[in-house]
C-alpha positions as CSV (number, residue, x, y, z in Angstrom):
1,M,24.1,22.3,-10.6
2,T,22.8,18.8,-10.2
3,T,19.6,17.5,-8.7
4,P,19.3,14.3,-6.6
5,H,17.8,12.6,-9.7
6,S,20.4,13.9,-12.3
7,T,22.3,11.4,-14.4
8,F,25.3,12.1,-16.5
9,G,26.3,11.1,-20.0
10,A,28.7,12.3,-22.6
11,D,28.2,14.2,-25.8
12,R,29.9,13.2,-29.1
13,A,33.1,15.1,-28.1
14,G,33.2,13.2,-24.7
15,A,32.2,16.2,-22.6
16,A,30.0,15.5,-19.6
17,V,26.3,16.3,-20.1
18,R,23.7,16.3,-17.4
19,F,20.3,14.7,-18.1
20,A,17.6,15.7,-15.7
21,P,14.6,13.4,-15.7
22,S,11.1,14.8,-15.9
23,L,9.7,15.3,-12.4
24,H,6.2,15.3,-14.0
25,G,7.0,11.8,-15.2
26,Y,7.6,10.7,-11.7
27,D,4.5,12.3,-10.4
28,V,2.3,10.7,-13.1
29,G,3.9,7.3,-12.4
30,L,3.2,7.7,-8.7
31,L,-0.4,8.8,-9.5
32,L,-0.9,5.7,-11.7
33,L,0.4,3.4,-9.0
34,R,-1.7,5.1,-6.3
35,L,-4.9,4.8,-8.4
36,V,-4.5,1.2,-9.4
37,L,-3.3,0.0,-6.0
38,G,-5.7,2.1,-4.0
39,L,-8.8,1.2,-6.1
40,T,-7.8,-2.4,-5.9
41,M,-7.6,-2.3,-2.1
42,A,-10.7,-0.3,-1.7
43,A,-12.6,-2.8,-3.9
44,H,-11.3,-5.7,-1.7
45,G,-12.5,-3.8,1.4
46,G,-15.9,-3.3,-0.2
47,Q,-16.1,-7.0,-0.8
48,K,-15.5,-7.7,2.9
49,L,-17.7,-4.9,4.2
50,F,-20.7,-4.9,1.9
51,G,-20.4,-8.0,-0.3
52,W,-19.8,-5.7,-3.4
53,F,-18.1,-7.1,-6.5
54,G,-19.1,-10.7,-5.6
55,G,-17.5,-10.6,-2.2
56,P,-18.8,-12.5,0.9
57,G,-19.7,-9.4,3.0
58,L,-19.0,-9.3,6.8
59,D,-20.7,-12.6,7.6
60,G,-18.8,-14.6,5.0
61,T,-15.5,-12.9,5.6
62,G,-16.0,-13.3,9.3
63,K,-16.4,-17.1,8.8
64,F,-13.2,-17.1,6.7
65,F,-11.3,-15.3,9.4
66,E,-12.5,-17.7,12.0
67,A,-11.5,-20.7,9.8
68,S,-8.1,-19.0,9.4
69,G,-7.6,-19.0,13.1
70,Y,-8.5,-15.4,14.0
71,P,-10.8,-14.8,17.0
72,S,-14.0,-12.8,16.6
73,G,-14.1,-13.3,12.9
74,K,-16.7,-10.7,12.2
75,V,-14.8,-8.1,14.2
76,M,-11.6,-9.0,12.3
77,A,-13.5,-8.8,9.0
78,L,-14.7,-5.3,9.9
79,C,-11.2,-4.2,10.8
80,A,-9.7,-5.7,7.7
81,G,-12.5,-4.3,5.5
82,L,-12.1,-0.8,6.9
83,T,-8.3,-0.9,6.8
84,E,-8.4,-1.9,3.1
85,T,-11.1,0.5,2.1
86,L,-9.7,3.6,4.0
87,G,-6.1,2.7,3.2
88,G,-7.0,2.2,-0.5
89,L,-9.0,5.5,-0.7
90,G,-6.2,7.3,1.1
91,L,-3.8,6.1,-1.6
92,V,-6.2,7.1,-4.4
93,L,-6.5,10.6,-3.1
94,G,-2.9,10.9,-1.9
95,L,-4.2,11.7,1.5
96,L,-2.0,10.9,4.5
97,T,-0.1,8.7,2.1
98,P,2.5,7.3,4.6
99,L,-0.4,6.1,6.8
100,A,-2.5,4.9,3.9
101,G,0.3,2.9,2.5
102,A,1.2,1.5,5.9
103,A,-2.5,0.5,6.5
104,V,-2.4,-1.5,3.3
105,V,0.9,-3.1,4.3
106,G,-0.5,-4.2,7.6
107,A,-3.5,-5.8,6.1
108,M,-1.4,-7.5,3.5
109,I,1.0,-8.9,6.1
110,N,-1.9,-10.8,7.5
111,A,-3.0,-11.9,4.1
112,L,0.6,-13.2,3.4
113,A,0.5,-15.1,6.7
114,V,-2.7,-16.8,5.8
115,K,-1.6,-17.8,2.3
116,W,2.0,-18.6,3.2
117,G,2.9,-22.2,2.4
118,G,0.8,-22.2,-0.8
119,G,3.9,-21.5,-2.9
120,F,4.8,-18.3,-4.8
121,F,2.5,-18.3,-7.8
122,A,-1.2,-17.5,-7.8
123,P,-3.8,-18.6,-7.2
124,Q,-2.6,-20.5,-4.1
125,G,0.7,-18.6,-3.8
126,V,1.6,-15.2,-2.4
127,E,2.8,-13.3,-5.5
128,Y,-0.3,-11.0,-5.6
129,E,-0.2,-10.2,-1.9
130,L,3.6,-9.6,-2.1
131,L,3.1,-7.2,-5.1
132,I,0.4,-5.2,-3.3
133,T,2.5,-5.1,-0.1
134,T,5.6,-3.9,-1.9
135,G,3.7,-1.3,-3.9
136,A,2.1,0.1,-0.8
137,A,5.4,0.2,1.1
138,A,7.0,2.0,-1.8
139,L,4.3,4.6,-1.8
140,A,4.6,5.1,2.0
141,L,8.4,5.6,1.6
142,T,8.4,7.8,-1.6
143,G,5.3,9.8,-1.0
144,P,2.4,10.5,-3.3
145,G,3.9,12.8,-5.8
146,R,2.6,16.3,-6.7
147,Y,-0.9,15.2,-7.8
148,A,-2.1,14.5,-4.3
149,V,-4.2,16.0,-1.5
150,D,-1.1,15.8,0.8
151,R,0.4,18.7,-1.2
152,F,-2.3,20.9,0.3
153,L,-1.6,19.9,3.9
154,P,1.0,22.1,5.5
155,G,2.9,19.3,7.4
156,L,2.9,16.9,4.4
157,R,3.7,19.2,1.5
158,A,7.3,17.9,1.5
159,H,7.3,14.2,2.1
160,R,9.9,12.9,4.5
161,L,11.3,9.4,4.3
162,A,11.1,9.3,8.1
163,Y,7.3,9.6,7.9
164,G,7.0,6.6,5.7
165,A,9.5,4.6,7.6
166,A,7.8,5.3,10.9
167,A,4.4,4.5,9.5
168,L,5.7,1.2,8.1
169,V,7.3,0.2,11.5
170,L,3.9,0.9,13.1
171,S,2.1,-1.2,10.6
172,V,4.5,-4.1,11.0
173,V,4.1,-4.0,14.8
174,L,0.3,-3.8,14.7
175,A,0.2,-6.6,12.1
176,A,2.4,-8.7,14.3
177,I,0.1,-8.2,17.3
178,V,-2.9,-9.2,15.2
179,L,-1.0,-12.3,14.0
180,L,-0.3,-13.2,17.6
181,L,-4.0,-13.4,18.2
182,R,-4.3,-16.2,15.6
183,K,-4.5,-19.8,16.7
């Protein structure tokens, strides 16, 4: 019997041998990704909302958003800060993971749009934002792994690719709407 993640090799005599990867390894890897990505995003949200970690707070972030062409800079700063904080904490906990990942993707689509044209490499380029976006999308699609609050929620015990894909489509549509508001 094979699993979806089985790979095959051959023993010394050339007979087929099945190698099953450790599912705990996958779960620990997803947990590590969730923790680092989620805490990073929650910290960025804290910078925007409260001025933590040397951030500008709502007033400074609002001015940046207005200078970047967004209307109602302080409202946009509040929305971005809440999205980053709640999406990040959702990833950390593995809570509503498809939506948490999609929230981060939506916020990062706007960050990519603001920084686009600065090249690829940091500090002016988009490499950082692209990595965060890709990691969050991957978590939305794969699910949180076993070490997550979602495992205790009846509807989310078994992650479905369709949940992640639907959440990502929603985030892209909402991010596009916000980008249309930009001057």
